[in-house]
C-alpha positions, -999 to 999 in steps of 0.1 A, spaced: -65 -520 456 -65 -486 473 -45 -459 454 -42 -423 462 -32 -399 434 -22 -364 439 -31 -342 406 -65 -346 392 -55 -331 358 -52 -355 325 -25 -374 336 -42 -383 372 -75 -386 355 -64 -411 330 -47 -432 353 -78 -431 377 -101 -441 348 -80 -471 341 -80 -480 378 -115 -475 384 -126 -498 356 -106 -525 373 -124 -519 406 -98 -501 424 -107 -476 454 -92 -444 442 -88 -410 460 -77 -379 445 -60 -350 463 -58 -315 444 -56 -279 454 -79 -268 425 -114 -274 433 -126 -269 397 -104 -297 385 -110 -320 413 -148 -315 407 -144 -322 368 -126 -353 376 -150 -366 401 -179 -359 378 -165 -383 354 -151 -412 377 -164 -432 406 -138 -417 431 -134 -398 462 -116 -364 462 -99 -344 489 -93 -306 481 -60 -299 496 -22 -300 490 -6 -335 489 25 -324 511 0 -315 541 3 -343 564 -32 -336 580 -47 -338 540 -27 -372 538 -42 -385 568 -77 -375 558 -71 -395 526 -65 -426 544 -29 -429 533 -20 -457 560 -41 -479 542 -32 -473 507 -16 -499 486 0 -473 461 7 -434 461 9 -416 429 20 -380 425 15 -363 388 9 -326 396 27 -303 374 52 -293 401 81 -316 406 88 -305 442 51 -314 454 53 -347 438 88 -355 453 79 -342 491 42 -358 491 58 -391 481 86 -389 505 62 -380 534 41 -410 525 69 -433 524 85 -424 557 53 -417 578 27 -442 562 50 -469 550 31 -471 518 49 -499 495 46 -484 461 51 -444 456 55 -430 422 63 -395 413 64 -378 378 96 -358 376 107 -335 346 134 -316 363 167 -331 355 182 -314 388 160 -339 405 163 -370 382 198 -367 368 209 -358 335 197 -388 319 163 -382 334 164 -412 360 187 -418 390 166 -451 403 150 -440 438 150 -406 456 139 -399 492 120 -431 497 104 -430 461 100 -464 445 97 -452 410 105 -421 391 88 -412 359 103 -387 336 75 -378 309 103 -363 286 123 -395 288 95 -423 285 80 -401 255 115 -400 239 118 -436 240 83 -442 227 93 -421 200 128 -437 192 112 -473 191 86 -463 166 112 -447 143 137 -473 150 111 -502 139 106 -485 105 67 -486 108 56 -450 119 17 -456 120 0 -466 155 28 -488 165 35 -503 201 70 -516 211 77 -536 244 106 -538 270 116 -575 264 104 -583 232 113 -575 196 79 -580 186 56 -549 178 20 -543 177 8 -528 144 -27 -513 138 -35 -519 100 -66 -507 84 -80 -529 57 -93 -514 24 -119 -527 -1 -92 -537 -25 -70 -552 1 -62 -589 2 -76 -593 38 -110 -580 31 -139 -605 30 -116 -632 44 -116 -650 78 -84 -649 99 -79 -684 93 -78 -677 55 -56 -649 56 -29 -668 77 -33 -698 53 -24 -674 23 5 -659 39 43 -672 46 47 -643 72 50 -649 108 23 -627 126 -9 -630 144 -39 -611 146 -48 -599 183 -79 -575 179 -102 -561 155 -117 -525 156 -151 -523 133 -183 -504 129 -196 -523 161 -166 -518 184 -137 -538 193 -131 -576 197 -109 -604 202 -111 -626 171 -108 -664 164 -100 -683 133 -134 -679 120 -137 -641 124 -147 -626 91 -126 -595 81 -143 -568 62 -138 -535 44 -131 -508 70 -119 -529 97 -85 -522 117 -66 -551 125 -41 -553 155 -12 -575 143 17 -586 163 51 -599 147 87 -592 140 94 -556 124 109 -572 95 80 -595 87 53 -568 90 76 -545 67 72 -573 41 36 -578 49 24 -541 45 28 -529 10 26 -491 24 56 -496 49 91 -483 37 117 -508 37 144 -483 40 174 -495 61 171 -478 97 206 -460 94 198 -444 60 165 -429 73 166 -391 67 146 -374 93 136 -337 100 132 -327 136 113 -296 143 118 -280 180 148 -282 202 129 -296 233 141 -318 261 122 -346 243 141 -338 212 173 -340 232 165 -373 248 155 -389 213 189 -377 199 210 -393 229 194 -427 218 203 -424 183 237 -439 170 262 -415 152 251 -431 119 218 -422 126 227 -385 137 245 -379 104 208 -381 85 190 -359 109 185 -323 105 170 -302 133 151 -270 129 150 -247 156 139 -210 159 162 -197 191 195 -195 181 210 -201 216 191 -236 214 207 -242 180 241 -237 195 236 -258 224 222 -287 202 249 -280 175 277 -285 203 262 -316 219 253 -334 187 280 -322 160 271 -351 138 239 -336 126 226 -305 108 214 -276 129 191 -249 110 181 -216 127 148 -210 112 110 -205 116 92 -237 105 61 -215 97 82 -200 70 66 -224 41 101 -217 20 120 -237 46 105 -271 34 99 -260 -1 133 -247 -11 156 -269 6 167 -307 3 145 -314 33 114 -319 12 133 -351 2 136 -366 36 118 -395 47 104 -383 78 94 -354 96 89 -352 138 75 -322 152 84 -317 188 79 -283 198 60 -272 228 29 -260 209 4 -289 201 -14 -271 173 21 -260 156 32 -297 157 -2 -308 141 0 -281 113 36 -288 108 32 -326 104 3 -324 81 20 -296 59 51 -315 59 31 -344 41 14 -320 16 48 -306 2 64 -343 -2 79 -358 30 70 -393 29 59 -396 67 51 -374 97 50 -375 134 34 -348 159 39 -345 197 10 -339 218 18 -325 251 -15 -308 266 -46 -316 247 -53 -352 245 -82 -347 225 -61 -341 194 -49 -380 197 -78 -389 174 -73 -364 145 -42 -379 132 -59 -402 107 -80 -373 94 -51 -349 91 -29 -375 73 -4 -376 100 10 -413 105 15 -410 140 9 -389 172 30 -393 202 15 -383 236 36 -372 266 4 -379 287 -2 -415 272 34 -425 275 33 -413 313 2 -429 321 11 -463 304 45 -462 324 29 -452 357 6 -484 353 31 -506 345 47 -500 376 16 -503 397 13 -542 386 31 -571 397 69 -572 396 65 -595 365 46 -569 346 72 -550 318 48 -530 302 14 -520 296 -1 -504 265 -36 -492 254 -49 -489 218 -80 -485 198 -89 -454 220 -82 -473 251 -108 -502 244 -79 -528 241 -45 -534 260 -17 -554 256 3 -566 286 37 -577 288 42 -603 316 75 -622 328 66 -657 338 78 -668 371 75 -701 392 45 -685 412 27 -673 379 -4 -693 380 0 -702 342 36 -713 346 40 -749 333 7 -748 313 4 -754 277 -14 -724 261 -44 -747 251 -49 -754 287 -52 -718 297 -88 -708 298 -90 -672 287 -127 -675 278 -121 -657 246 -110 -626 264 -75 -624 254 -50 -639 232 -15 -648 239 3 -631 209 40 -637 213 65 -654 235 101 -642 243 114 -678 256 137 -680 283 166 -688 259 160 -657 240 141 -670 212 113 -650 197 82 -669 187 45 -668 179 36 -699 197 7 -726 189 -17 -742 213 9 -768 225 36 -744 238 43 -747 274 49 -717 293 82 -717 316 98 -701 343 117 -671 324 94 -667 295 80 -631 284 46 -631 268 23 -605 251 -12 -607 261 -39 -588 240 -72 -584 259 -103 -561 258 -100 -534 285 -131 -547 305 -115 -580 309 -81 -571 320 -87 -578 357 -97 -612 349 -65 -620 325 -44 -604 353 -54 -632 378 -39 -656 354 -6 -638 350 1 -621 383 10 -638 415 -15 -636 441 9 -619 464 19 -593 440 
């Protein structure tokens, strides 16, 4: 697959890293030489210094032979125009643009197609949706949700006195009445796809797939409060905040308080969401949380435009007594690994949300979503099974995945959500969750994606 990426920044580089690991031929286009050189020094890619809207530069990048064209610069107009040119002049089948401006993408962040683009990705919208899914499932720590399944993936750390420690996967499954599956394990040696005889040790992190209610009952450190009763503090009236609130029900909005420094932004949110309480205050004033009822809330989500402020606020919230906290990271993806050390329950990243959405759109039409976890060493794919899918009509025990992946869950064609056994036969219309090590994803894709896609 030949892919051209306009924008060699953090988003473009993350996309290219994944595609290169799968053997794709990637070419960058960027106007910043230092940024381009930095990306090329870390990745096995080609690079062209220039503007993605310059047709001579696009010809130099050999767009006529490209399978996909992705524009993820920080400039909406460049992303739109470059994709439009490529779509019309070079007839590239897949053109994807990252667009933040609602003037282009519509007030809800998506208008389908535009100027020949096949896909529009609004970073604020996809981040808000990821955040809502995490909060709405009642588990906030390292949770992944899916488009066509109610199952979630939850990364669970095993402690010395935990019931899972020093037992095999088979033993813990026999001892539990809950319906779940362990799809991956992260330990001192790295990450792995386990089997029934795999021993779980103190310090391991288990990637578990199951229904939210099942996992809530399984995990003793998870709140079982009803979703509608969850009391939330939002910090920062950003666009992500607005999109998140649009996803909430009126009952949920009644239990949300927004803290915002700018009075005009407060007035805007109060007018659009009259069900919730809006406070005009500075979150860095330590009396705001200490001397108010906010300290009794269940969850604080810091969504300002400043990464460091979000990390500090989420950390401080836990210290003063708020049960759980989530921080937004917009710029510095190096902060993603800090959440556990700071006591923050979860970090939501606009970069990661955007990259995962773009990658899912690059796959075959039967790929609903892709998510990475364990620092990018593991992935979970959501595939729609169609008649032409190589594994359609096969029992799970007859699908030779060579120990590289696990079929964790199935959303059957008649709407049932199951964790299947080896005798289950995949049918046209099913949707499956497949957990796989990143280095083996290309092999797994050959099983689940039609050759013509």
